VODREN-28368 format. One line per 8 residues: their letters; for each residue x, y, z of N, C-alpha, C, CB. Coordinates in steps of 0.02 Angstrom, whole numbers, plus 50000, padded with zeros to 5 digits. Glycine has a CB too. Layout:
<sites>
a) X,Y,Z,X,Y,Z,X,Y,Z,X,Y,Z  ...
</sites>
This chain:
<sites>
xxxxxxxx) 53552,57104,54641,53516,57155,54679,53476,57124,54736,53469,57195,54632  53480,57153,54794,53444,57127,54852,53369,57138,54843,53469,57159,54916  53331,57088,54863,53258,57092,54856,53225,57069,54920,53234,57049,54797  53163,57092,54929,53120,57063,54981,53079,57008,54946,53073,57118,55015  53087,56947,54970,53053,56890,54939,53007,56858,54991,53105,56838,54913  52944,56852,54974,52897,56813,55015,52894,56743,54986,52826,56847,55018  52910,56694,55028,52911,56624,55007,52852,56588,55039,52978,56589,55026  52809,56559,54997,52751,56521,55022,52767,56447,55013,52685,56540,54984
xxxxxxxx) 52777,56412,55069,52796,56342,55067,52734,56297,55064,52838,56324,55129  52735,56248,55019,52681,56200,55015,52687,56147,55068,52680,56168,54947  52636,56105,55073,52635,56053,55124,52693,56004,55119,52571,56015,55119  52718,55991,55057,52773,55943,55050,52838,55969,55078,52782,55926,54977  52842,56033,55094,52902,56060,55126,52906,56038,55199,52902,56137,55122  52851,56012,55225,52849,55993,55296,52830,55919,55305,52800,56037,55334  52783,55896,55264,52761,55826,55268,52749,55799,55197,52698,55819,55311  52782,55743,55181,52771,55711,55116,52706,55671,55118,52831,55666,55097
xxxxxxxx) 52676,55661,55059,52610,55628,55056,52611,55557,55082,52586,55628,54985  52668,55522,55076,52672,55452,55097,52697,55443,55168,52717,55414,55050  52702,55498,55205,52728,55495,55274,52671,55499,55324,52777,55552,55286  52684,55474,55385,52635,55477,55438,52632,55547,55470,52652,55425,55492  52687,55583,55467,52688,55649,55497,52718,55650,55566,52620,55677,55499  52764,55604,55580,52798,55605,55645,52841,55668,55650,52841,55542,55655  52859,55686,55711,52901,55744,55721,52968,55735,55685,52913,55756,55797  52996,55675,55688,53060,55662,55655,53054,55671,55579,53085,55591,55671
xxxxxxxx) 53000,55646,55549,52990,55654,55477,52984,55727,55459,52927,55615,55454  52944,55764,55498,52933,55834,55482,52997,55875,55490,52878,55863,55525  53035,55862,55542,53099,55898,55550,53147,55882,55493,53131,55879,55618  53147,55820,55469,53190,55802,55413,53171,55841,55350,53187,55726,55399  53106,55847,55337,53083,55886,55279,53098,55960,55288,53008,55876,55268  53089,55985,55348,53102,56055,55361,53176,56071,55351,53081,56074,55433  53219,56024,55368,53291,56035,55358,53308,56044,55284,53332,55976,55388  53278,56002,55242,53287,56008,55170,53261,56075,55145,53252,55951,55132
xxxxxxxx) 53203,56094,55170,53173,56158,55151,53216,56217,55172,53104,56165,55183  53240,56216,55233,53279,56273,55259,53346,56280,55223,53290,56265,55333  53373,56225,55198,53435,56229,55160,53425,56273,55098,53459,56159,55140  53366,56266,55066,53350,56308,55008,53341,56381,55029,53286,56282,54973  53308,56392,55085,53296,56460,55108,53360,56495,55127,53248,56460,55167  53405,56459,55160,53470,56488,55179,53510,56506,55116,53510,56439,55223  53503,56466,55063,53537,56483,55000,53516,56551,54975,53524,56430,54947  53452,56567,54982,53427,56632,54960,53456,56688,55003,53350,56634,54963
xxxxxxxx) 53461,56674,55068,53489,56725,55113,53563,56739,55099,53481,56703,55186  53598,56690,55072,53668,56699,55055,53677,56751,54999,53700,56633,55033  53625,56758,54957,53626,56808,54904,53611,56878,54930,53577,56790,54849  53596,56883,54994,53581,56948,55024,53508,56967,55024,53620,56999,54990  53465,56923,54999,53393,56939,54998,53364,56939,55069,53355,56889,54953  53311,56978,55078,53272,56975,55140,53214,56927,55128,53247,57046,55161  53202,56883,55177,53151,56832,55169,53094,56842,55219,53181,56763,55177  53034,56832,55194,52975,56824,55236,52945,56757,55216,52923,56884,55227
xxxxxxxx) 52934,56714,55265,52914,56646,55251,52844,56633,55276,52964,56596,55283  52803,56603,55234,52739,56579,55256,52732,56506,55235,52681,56622,55227  52684,56471,55261,52680,56399,55250,52608,56375,55255,52724,56361,55299  52595,56317,55224,52531,56285,55232,52527,56245,55296,52517,56240,55173  52467,56222,55312,52459,56179,55371,52405,56126,55359,52441,56222,55433  52387,56115,55295,52333,56068,55280,52341,56000,55311,52326,56061,55207  52398,55965,55299,52407,55899,55330,52407,55901,55406,52472,55868,55305  52441,55952,55434,52446,55956,55507,52378,55973,55538,52498,56010,55527
xxxxxxxx) 52341,56020,55508,52276,56038,55535,52227,55980,55529,52247,56100,55498  52229,55945,55472,52185,55888,55463,52199,55833,55514,52191,55860,55394  52263,55818,55523,52281,55766,55571,52264,55786,55643,52355,55749,55566  52275,55849,55659,52259,55873,55726,52184,55871,55739,52286,55945,55737  52145,55887,55688,52072,55883,55694,52050,55811,55708,52037,55910,55631  52080,55763,55671,52065,55693,55683,52083,55673,55754,52102,55648,55632  52140,55697,55777,52163,55683,55845,52114,55712,55896,52234,55711,55858  52093,55775,55883,52047,55809,55929,51981,55772,55933,52036,55881,55906
xxxxxxxx) 51954,55753,55875,51889,55722,55873,51889,55651,55899,51862,55723,55802  51948,55620,55901,51953,55552,55927,51977,55548,55998,51998,55512,55883  51982,55606,56031,52008,55608,56100,51956,55585,56150,52031,55679,56117  51976,55581,56212,51931,55562,56266,51872,55611,56270,51968,55560,56333  51814,55585,56287,51753,55625,56288,51759,55685,56335,51694,55582,56308  51797,55676,56390,51803,55731,56438,51854,55784,56417,51822,55703,56506  51889,55772,56361,51937,55821,56335,51904,55856,56276,52006,55788,56315  51884,55918,56282,51847,55951,56228,51889,55962,56166,51819,56017,56252
xxxxxxxx) 51861,55948,56107,51894,55962,56044,51897,56038,56033,51858,55927,55984  51950,56061,56003,51959,56133,55992,51933,56152,55923,52033,56152,56001  51908,56214,55916,51882,56236,55851,51937,56250,55801,51839,56299,55859  51917,56260,55738,51966,56266,55683,52015,56324,55693,51930,56275,55618  51992,56381,55720,52038,56437,55728,52093,56421,55779,52001,56500,55749  52074,56385,55832,52124,56364,55882,52172,56313,55852,52090,56336,55945  52145,56266,55813,52188,56217,55779,52237,56253,55733,52144,56166,55739  52212,56305,55699,52257,56344,55656,52313,56377,55695,52217,56397,55620
xxxxxxxx) 52297,56405,55753,52349,56436,55795,52398,56384,55821,52317,56473,55853  52372,56325,55839,52416,56272,55864,52465,56248,55811,52373,56212,55889  52441,56238,55750,52485,56215,55697,52532,56271,55674,52445,56188,55638  52508,56333,55677,52552,56390,55661,52612,56391,55709,52512,56456,55665  52598,56380,55773,52652,56378,55821,52699,56319,55810,52624,56375,55891  52670,56261,55796,52710,56200,55785,52758,56208,55726,52665,56140,55773  52731,56227,55668,52771,56231,55608,52820,56290,55612,52726,56237,55545  52796,56346,55640,52840,56403,55649,52900,56386,55692,52802,56461,55680
xxxxxxxx) 52888,56349,55745,52943,56327,55789,52993,56284,55752,52916,56288,55849  52969,56237,55711,53014,56191,55675,53056,56229,55624,52973,56136,55640  53024,56274,55586,53061,56313,55537,53111,56360,55572,53013,56354,55494  53088,56393,55624,53129,56442,55659,53191,56409,55688,53089,56475,55714  53182,56354,55724,53239,56321,55756,53289,56296,55704,53215,56263,55799  53263,56264,55651,53307,56236,55600,53346,56290,55563,53266,56195,55550  53313,56345,55547,53347,56400,55513,53399,56432,55558,53298,56452,55490  53383,56440,55622,53432,56469,55669,53495,56426,55671,53400,56475,55739
xxxxxxxx) 53486,56360,55675,53544,56315,55678,53586,56320,55614,53521,56243,55688  53553,56322,55557,53590,56326,55493,53625,56392,55485,53542,56315,55434  53591,56446,55501,53621,56512,55494,53681,56520,55540,53569,56567,55509  53678,56492,55599,53734,56495,55645,53795,56460,55615,53715,56462,55713  53784,56401,55585,53839,56364,55554,53867,56399,55493,53816,56294,55535  53824,56436,55458,53846,56472,55398,53876,56541,55415,53787,56481,55350  53879,56556,55481,53904,56620,55504,53865,56679,55474,53978,56627,55486  53799,56668,55470,53752,56721,55451,53708,56737,55511,53708,56700,55388
xxxxxxxx) 53729,56784,55553,53694,56795,55617,53629,56834,55609,53739,56832,55666  53584,56807,55569,53520,56840,55558,53468,56815,55608,53494,56829,55486  53432,56859,55641,53379,56837,55686,53320,56808,55647,53355,56894,55731  53289,56757,55675,53231,56725,55644,53175,56723,55696,53248,56652,55618  53115,56743,55677,53060,56743,55725,52996,56721,55689,53050,56813,55757  52956,56681,55723,52890,56662,55697,52836,56698,55737,52880,56584,55701  52784,56718,55702,52731,56759,55731,52665,56722,55730,52724,56826,55692  52630,56721,55786,52561,56696,55787,52518,56752,55756,52536,56677,55860
xxxxxxxx) 52493,56740,55697,52470,56794,55653,52396,56784,55635,52512,56797,55590  52356,56837,55645,52285,56835,55628,52274,56867,55559,52243,56872,55682  52225,56841,55523,52207,56869,55457,52132,56880,55455,52231,56821,55399  52112,56940,55436,52042,56958,55435,52007,56929,55374,52034,57034,55436  51947,56901,55385,51904,56876,55330,51834,56903,55342,51904,56798,55326  51790,56892,55293,51721,56913,55299,51678,56854,55321,51695,56942,55233  51635,56866,55370,51590,56813,55392,51537,56796,55341,51557,56834,55456  51530,56838,55289,51481,56825,55236,51513,56793,55175,51448,56890,55216
xxxxxxxx) 51575,56773,55180,51610,56743,55122,51572,56682,55097,51683,56724,55141  51561,56675,55031,51522,56619,55005,51554,56551,55017,51512,56628,54931  51618,56548,55034,51650,56483,55045,51624,56448,55108,51726,56491,55050  51592,56485,55152,51561,56453,55210,51503,56408,55188,51537,56506,55261  51472,56426,55131,51415,56386,55106,51439,56329,55061,51367,56431,55068  51496,56337,55029,51523,56285,54984,51598,56279,54997,51509,56303,54909  51617,56241,55049,51688,56238,55070,51734,56214,55014,51695,56192,55130  51796,56240,55014,51843,56223,54960,51914,56207,54982,51845,56279,54912
xxxxxxxx) 51930,56217,55047,52000,56209,55068,52015,56138,55090,52016,56258,55125  52060,56102,55055,52077,56033,55076,52118,56032,55140,52116,55998,55020  52102,55988,55185,52141,55977,55246,52148,55901,55257,52108,56011,55308  52200,55882,55292,52208,55811,55309,52234,55769,55251,52144,55783,55333  52230,55703,55258,52259,55658,55209,52217,55653,55145,52267,55589,55239  52249,55625,55093,52213,55610,55031,52180,55541,55037,52261,55611,54970  52124,55532,55001,52087,55469,55003,52075,55443,54932,52020,55477,55040  52070,55376,54927,52046,55347,54865,51971,55357,54860,52064,55271,54862
xxxxxxxx) 51942,55340,54803,51869,55349,54794,51831,55305,54843,51849,55331,54722  51856,55244,54856,51823,55199,54903,51828,55226,54975,51854,55129,54900  51887,55250,54993,51896,55277,55061,51852,55339,55071,51970,55295,55074  51847,55381,55019,51806,55441,55023,51732,55424,55033,51814,55483,54960  51709,55373,54997,51639,55352,55005,51625,55326,55075,51622,55297,54953  51672,55288,55102,51664,55262,55170,51664,55318,55221,51719,55211,55186  51708,55368,55211,51712,55424,55258,51649,55466,55256,51774,55467,55243  51621,55475,55197,51558,55513,55191,51502,55479,55230,51537,55520,55117
xxxxxxxx) 51502,55412,55228,51450,55375,55264,51461,55378,55339,51449,55301,55241  51524,55375,55361,51540,55375,55432,51535,55444,55463,51609,55347,55443  51553,55496,55423,51554,55564,55449,51514,55610,55405,51627,55590,55455  51447,55609,55411,51406,55653,55368,51419,55727,55379,51333,55638,55380  51453,55745,55435,51469,55815,55447,51530,55838,55407,51481,55826,55521  51566,55791,55377,51623,55808,55335,51600,55825,55264,51675,55750,55335  51637,55869,55231,51628,55881,55159,51690,55852,55125,51618,55957,55143  51680,55803,55081,51735,55771,55045,51729,55789,54972,51734,55693,55056
xxxxxxxx) 51784,55813,54942,51783,55832,54872,51842,55802,54834,51784,55908,54866  51833,55797,54769,51887,55776,54724,51931,55837,54710,51858,55745,54657  51995,55833,54729,52038,55892,54723,52095,55882,54673,52066,55910,54790  52102,55822,54646,52152,55809,54594,52117,55777,54534,52209,55764,54621  52149,55781,54475,52116,55755,54415,52105,55680,54418,52157,55772,54353  52057,55656,54379,52045,55584,54373,52109,55552,54345,51984,55569,54328  52121,55491,54368,52183,55458,54350,52232,55457,54408,52216,55492,54290  52223,55504,54456,52261,55504,54518,52222,55464,54569,52275,55578,54544
xxxxxxxx) 52252,55411,54595,52215,55365,54640,52189,55401,54702,52260,55306,54661  52234,55434,54738,52214,55470,54799,52202,55543,54781,52268,55464,54855  52140,55557,54760,52124,55624,54736,52068,55657,54776,52103,55620,54663  52046,55626,54830,51992,55653,54871,52020,55677,54938,51936,55601,54882  51992,55733,54964,52012,55758,55030,51952,55790,55064,52070,55808,55024  51956,55793,55129,51908,55833,55166,51920,55906,55151,51912,55818,55243  51866,55945,55145,51873,56016,55134,51835,56055,55188,51848,56036,55063  51861,56113,55204,51829,56158,55253,51824,56227,55222,51868,56160,55321
xxxxxxxx) 51787,56271,55255,51779,56339,55229,51846,56374,55222,51732,56379,55275  51854,56411,55167,51916,56447,55155,51900,56517,55129,51961,56409,55104  51879,56562,55173,51861,56630,55152,51921,56668,55125,51830,56668,55209  51908,56714,55081,51962,56754,55050,51993,56800,55103,51934,56795,54990  52059,56802,55108,52090,56847,55157,52082,56920,55137,52165,56831,55164  52068,56962,55187,52058,57034,55175,52120,57073,55197,51996,57059,55212  52142,57061,55259,52197,57100,55285,52235,57062,55338,52172,57166,55314  52300,57071,55340,52342,57042,55392,52339,57088,55453,52416,57033,55367
xxxxxxxx) 52317,57062,55509,52305,57103,55568,52370,57131,55597,52268,57063,55622  52422,57091,55600,52485,57112,55630,52535,57142,55580,52517,57054,55666  52510,57169,55525,52554,57189,55471,52605,57243,55491,52514,57213,55412  52587,57288,55535,52633,57341,55555,52694,57312,55589,52598,57393,55601  52683,57267,55637,52739,57236,55672,52782,57194,55624,52713,57191,55729  52749,57158,55578,52786,57117,55531,52829,57161,55486,52738,57073,55489  52802,57214,55460,52839,57259,55416,52900,57288,55452,52794,57315,55390  52891,57307,55515,52947,57336,55553,53003,57284,55563,52923,57361,55622
xxxxxxxx) 52984,57221,55574,53035,57169,55582,53072,57156,55517,53003,57105,55607  53036,57155,55462,53068,57145,55397,53116,57203,55382,53015,57139,55341  53094,57263,55395,53136,57322,55383,53199,57321,55426,53096,57386,55396  53195,57288,55484,53252,57283,55529,53299,57225,55510,53229,57275,55600  53282,57188,55458,53326,57133,55436,53312,57066,55468,53395,57151,55448  53256,57060,55501,53238,56997,55534,53204,56951,55483,53191,57009,55594  53222,56887,55485,53188,56836,55444,53123,56819,55480,53232,56772,55432  53066,56835,55449,53001,56828,55483,52962,56769,55453,52961,56893,55476
xxxxxxxx) 52935,56728,55497,52889,56674,55478,52820,56697,55501,52909,56604,55511  52775,56709,55454,52710,56739,55472,52655,56711,55428,52713,56815,55465  52593,56723,55449,52534,56702,55412,52532,56627,55399,52530,56739,55346  52563,56589,55444,52567,56516,55436,52498,56484,55432,52606,56486,55492  52491,56437,55385,52426,56405,55374,52374,56453,55349,52403,56374,55438  52397,56509,55319,52350,56561,55297,52333,56611,55350,52287,56529,55271  52362,56602,55411,52345,56646,55467,52285,56619,55505,52332,56716,55442  52279,56638,55567,52220,56620,55607,52161,56662,55582,52232,56630,55685
xxxxxxxx) 52108,56632,55556,52053,56671,55527,52012,56706,55580,52009,56627,55484  52001,56771,55571,51963,56809,55620,51914,56855,55583,52009,56851,55665  51860,56872,55618,51811,56920,55594,51799,56971,55648,51744,56884,55573  51768,57027,55630,51746,57076,55681,51674,57059,55701,51751,57149,55653  51662,57058,55767,51594,57046,55790,51554,57110,55794,51595,57011,55859  51494,57107,55823,51450,57164,55826,51479,57223,55865,51383,57144,55856  51526,57208,55910,51557,57261,55950,51626,57279,55924,51562,57239,56023  51641,57259,55863,51705,57273,55831,51764,57242,55867,51715,57348,55826
xxxxxxxx) 51752,57186,55900,51806,57146,55929,51824,57090,55881,51786,57118,55999  51888,57073,55877,51909,57016,55837,51890,56951,55871,51984,57019,55824  51866,56903,55832,51854,56836,55859,51868,56785,55804,51781,56828,55886  51888,56725,55825,51904,56673,55777,51843,56647,55741,51939,56616,55811  51854,56617,55683,51800,56589,55644,51821,56521,55617,51780,56636,55585  51772,56477,55606,51785,56407,55586,51805,56404,55513,51724,56363,55600  51869,56409,55499,51893,56410,55430,51968,56396,55429,51878,56477,55396  51993,56382,55370,52065,56378,55357,52078,56419,55294,52091,56303,55349
xxxxxxxx) 52115,56473,55300,52127,56518,55243,52181,56486,55198,52150,56588,55267  52172,56493,55133,52223,56469,55086,52288,56506,55097,52199,56476,55013  52342,56469,55105,52406,56502,55123,52435,56543,55066,52455,56450,55145  52421,56525,55003,52448,56563,54948,52413,56630,54941,52442,56524,54883  52346,56631,54949,52309,56694,54947,52330,56739,55006,52233,56681,54949  52336,56710,55065,52356,56749,55124,52429,56771,55116,52348,56708,55188  52470,56729,55086,52540,56747,55074,52545,56807,55028,52579,56689,55045  52500,56811,54979,52501,56868,54933,52484,56932,54970,52451,56857,54875
xxxxxxxx) 52434,56929,55015,52418,56988,55056,52479,57009,55098,52357,56974,55101  52514,56959,55125,52574,56972,55164,52627,57005,55120,52601,56907,55195  52635,56980,55059,52685,57008,55013,52671,57082,54999,52685,56970,54947  52607,57100,54995,52590,57170,54984,52613,57214,55042,52514,57178,54974  52597,57193,55103,52609,57237,55160,52683,57243,55178,52571,57213,55220  52724,57194,55157,52796,57200,55170,52833,57231,55111,52826,57132,55187  52796,57248,55058,52827,57279,54999,52873,57232,54962,52865,57340,55020  52852,57170,54953,52895,57120,54921,52906,57135,54848,52864,57050,54929
xxxxxxxx) 52965,57117,54823,52980,57121,54752,52958,57057,54716,53055,57133,54741  52967,57000,54750,52954,56935,54720,52911,56894,54768,53019,56897,54704  52862,56858,54739,52821,56812,54777,52834,56743,54750,52744,56831,54772  52864,56700,54790,52886,56633,54769,52842,56580,54801,52960,56622,54788  52802,56546,54760,52757,56494,54784,52788,56426,54770,52686,56501,54750  52804,56389,54823,52837,56325,54815,52788,56269,54827,52897,56319,54863  52786,56221,54781,52738,56167,54785,52772,56102,54765,52676,56181,54739  52733,56051,54744,52763,55986,54729,52773,55974,54654,52720,55931,54757
xxxxxxxx) 52762,56025,54613,52776,56020,54541,52820,56078,54520,52709,56019,54500  52858,56069,54465,52907,56119,54446,52876,56180,54412,52958,56089,54401  52813,56173,54388,52780,56229,54354,52705,56215,54350,52810,56240,54283  52667,56268,54340,52595,56260,54325,52590,56230,54255,52557,56328,54330  52536,56193,54242,52528,56161,54178,52458,56174,54149,52540,56086,54184  52456,56180,54083,52393,56185,54048,52377,56118,54016,52394,56242,53995  52313,56105,54004,52289,56041,53976,52315,55982,54017,52313,56034,53902  52312,55990,54083,52339,55939,54128,52304,55872,54119,52333,55962,54202
xxxxxxxx) 52343,55818,54116,52316,55752,54110,52296,55732,54040,52258,55746,54154  52313,55773,53990,52297,55758,53921,52363,55752,53881,52252,55813,53890  52360,55725,53820,52421,55722,53780,52450,55790,53764,52406,55685,53715  52409,55843,53769,52432,55911,53754,52461,55947,53816,52374,55952,53726  52467,55911,53872,52492,55942,53933,52560,55974,53921,52496,55890,53990  52569,56035,53948,52633,56069,53941,52641,56119,53998,52639,56105,53872  52703,56132,54018,52714,56180,54073,52707,56252,54049,52783,56170,54103  52687,56294,54095,52685,56366,54082,52750,56395,54108,52622,56401,54117
xxxxxxxx) 52786,56429,54067,52850,56459,54086,52841,56534,54102,52903,56449,54031  52874,56578,54066,52866,56649,54079,52807,56676,54040,52931,56687,54062  52759,56705,54076,52699,56733,54044,52685,56802,54074,52638,56686,54054  52653,56843,54035,52632,56908,54060,52569,56900,54102,52620,56958,54003  52553,56951,54138,52492,56951,54180,52430,56936,54137,52484,57018,54216  52424,56969,54081,52365,56959,54038,52362,56887,54012,52366,57008,53979  52420,56860,53994,52422,56791,53969,52401,56741,54022,52492,56774,53943  52423,56752,54084,52405,56706,54138,52331,56712,54155,52448,56719,54200
xxxxxxxx) 52304,56772,54153,52232,56782,54166,52190,56747,54112,52215,56857,54169  52214,56748,54051,52178,56714,53997,52179,56638,54008,52210,56731,53929  52236,56610,54028,52240,56539,54042,52195,56520,54101,52313,56518,54057  52193,56563,54151,52150,56551,54209,52076,56550,54188,52161,56605,54263  52056,56597,54147,51986,56601,54126,51966,56541,54082,51974,56666,54088  52014,56509,54050,52001,56450,54010,51992,56387,54052,52057,56439,53960  52002,56392,54118,51988,56337,54163,52044,56285,54168,51927,56303,54142  52106,56306,54157,52162,56258,54159,52183,56239,54230,52221,56287,54122
xxxxxxxx) 52165,56278,54280,52193,56269,54347,52138,56251,54397,52231,56332,54370  52142,56191,54424,52090,56163,54467,52086,56200,54534,52102,56089,54480  52025,56213,54558,52015,56252,54619,52049,56222,54679,51941,56259,54633  52052,56156,54684,52079,56124,54744,52154,56114,54743,52047,56060,54755  52188,56135,54689,52260,56124,54686,52296,56185,54659,52275,56063,54642  52303,56191,54592,52342,56246,54564,52304,56312,54560,52366,56227,54494  52237,56308,54561,52197,56369,54554,52214,56425,54602,52126,56351,54562  52216,56412,54668,52232,56467,54715,52302,56495,54706,52224,56442,54786
xxxxxxxx) 52349,56454,54685,52418,56477,54674,52420,56526,54615,52465,56417,54662  52385,56508,54561,52383,56551,54502,52348,56617,54520,52347,56516,54444  52292,56613,54557,52257,56673,54576,52301,56718,54619,52192,56655,54614  52338,56688,54667,52382,56728,54710,52438,56761,54669,52413,56683,54764  52465,56724,54620,52517,56752,54577,52490,56811,54537,52545,56698,54529  52430,56803,54510,52398,56857,54472,52387,56919,54516,52331,56834,54442  52361,56908,54576,52348,56965,54621,52412,57002,54638,52314,56940,54685  52466,56966,54648,52529,56998,54668,52555,57043,54612,52582,56946,54685
xxxxxxxx) 52553,57019,54551,52577,57060,54495,52529,57118,54481,52586,57017,54431  52464,57106,54489,52415,57161,54482,52429,57215,54534,52343,57134,54490  52447,57195,54595,52462,57244,54648,52523,57287,54630,52474,57207,54714  52570,57259,54594,52630,57297,54576,52695,57259,54588,52632,57360,54614  52690,57195,54605,52750,57155,54614,52788,57144,54550,52733,57089,54645  52854,57135,54556,52896,57125,54497,52885,57058,54464,52969,57133,54516  52876,57005,54506,52871,56938,54478,52841,56891,54529,52940,56913,54455  52795,56849,54506,52769,56794,54548,52791,56729,54515,52690,56798,54555
xxxxxxxx) 52816,56683,54557,52844,56620,54531,52809,56561,54564,52921,56617,54544  52793,56511,54524,52766,56448,54550,52815,56394,54528,52693,56434,54523  52842,56357,54577,52889,56303,54559,52895,56255,54618,52958,56331,54540  52937,56204,54609,52949,56155,54663,53005,56178,54708,52965,56086,54633  53007,56149,54768,53056,56169,54818,53127,56161,54792,53047,56127,54881  53141,56106,54757,53209,56093,54734,53231,56139,54677,53216,56021,54713  53183,56175,54647,53198,56221,54592,53196,56294,54615,53150,56210,54534  53190,56306,54680,53178,56373,54705,53232,56423,54684,53172,56373,54780
xxxxxxxx) 53295,56405,54696,53349,56451,54680,53355,56461,54605,53416,56425,54708  53348,56407,54566,53349,56413,54493,53293,56458,54469,53342,56343,54461  53234,56452,54499,53177,56492,54478,53190,56567,54491,53114,56470,54514  53221,56582,54547,53237,56652,54562,53286,56681,54511,53266,56658,54632  53327,56637,54481,53375,56659,54430,53344,56658,54360,53436,56614,54432  53280,56641,54356,53246,56641,54291,53256,56578,54251,53268,56699,54252  53279,56524,54282,53296,56463,54246,53246,56406,54257,53364,56440,54266  53193,56418,54294,53144,56364,54308,53078,56395,54330,53171,56315,54363
xxxxxxxx) 53027,56352,54332,52963,56373,54360,52919,56412,54312,52975,56414,54420  52859,56427,54337,52813,56472,54303,52823,56542,54330,52738,56449,54312  52836,56589,54285,52849,56658,54305,52795,56703,54276,52920,56680,54282  52761,56739,54319,52711,56788,54297,52740,56857,54306,52643,56781,54337  52743,56895,54252,52774,56961,54252,52723,57013,54227,52838,56963,54208  52735,57076,54242,52688,57128,54219,52682,57131,54143,52709,57197,54246  52626,57156,54119,52619,57169,54047,52668,57223,54026,52547,57189,54029  52695,57218,53966,52740,57271,53942,52704,57338,53937,52771,57252,53874
xx) 52740,57391,53951,52713,57458,53947,52720,57483,53875,52748,57507,53997  52665,57504,53845,52667,57528,53776,52701,57596,53772,52596,57532,53746
</sites>
């Protein structure tokens, strides 16, 4: 059966942790990613694609801040738009080339997309969104001393050497601003790349005009909002692990497979999913099924097609109807 699937691509779909992030490296990763996406299109599904931008935004910020004094650094919302354009272009071009070779003449378009947030969101006071490279504990301590304006947090469990990253404000997404145009394109059969990097964060000012704000929205939470407005059947969150895990880093560690909405909410409330890594993905999956989606899936890129067939990943499904 044909479905509308929103695919949220993790950072490893574009840049691996051990890479510098050259254009050649990123295009190579994007090619691997798009091969998986084209496989889904062969089944007749309609795809809406979103992606993270943490490594790209972090690196661009470092570039901006280290530039010549006479070249002004750009704020976070502009950096978000710049990376949205960069990654959207890479995905769009690569998919177009692959679809042409597969004789699937589907149009592909990437959208510079704004997402509304609240200026009063508590994350502005306690930032939580990781951007840029991972650091060891020693590197993190040195960076804190050199850049007191940075907030550095531990985002992976102890035992992982490079578990620290810079974090910035990540307000909860409220609404996708361009949702009407995106929905019309999806309904017309266009493969749409939207809400990249969580979307460009915007707020309404005192005169009800949209303006950018210094933040990076979590792409999984924003992807869930996107899934709602396009009427998606499935929300597929692709990351660097094959499934969410409970009791992570302990002898009792085990993957979560197919669970009901209530079961996943119970696991979430028990604190199994760390805020800086799996937590937002689990929350986004829960929100999608609560909204009325058929299934939310968390898995790795190489297991994407298997997961859609019910053979891999963490699958969150609605509670049974009594």
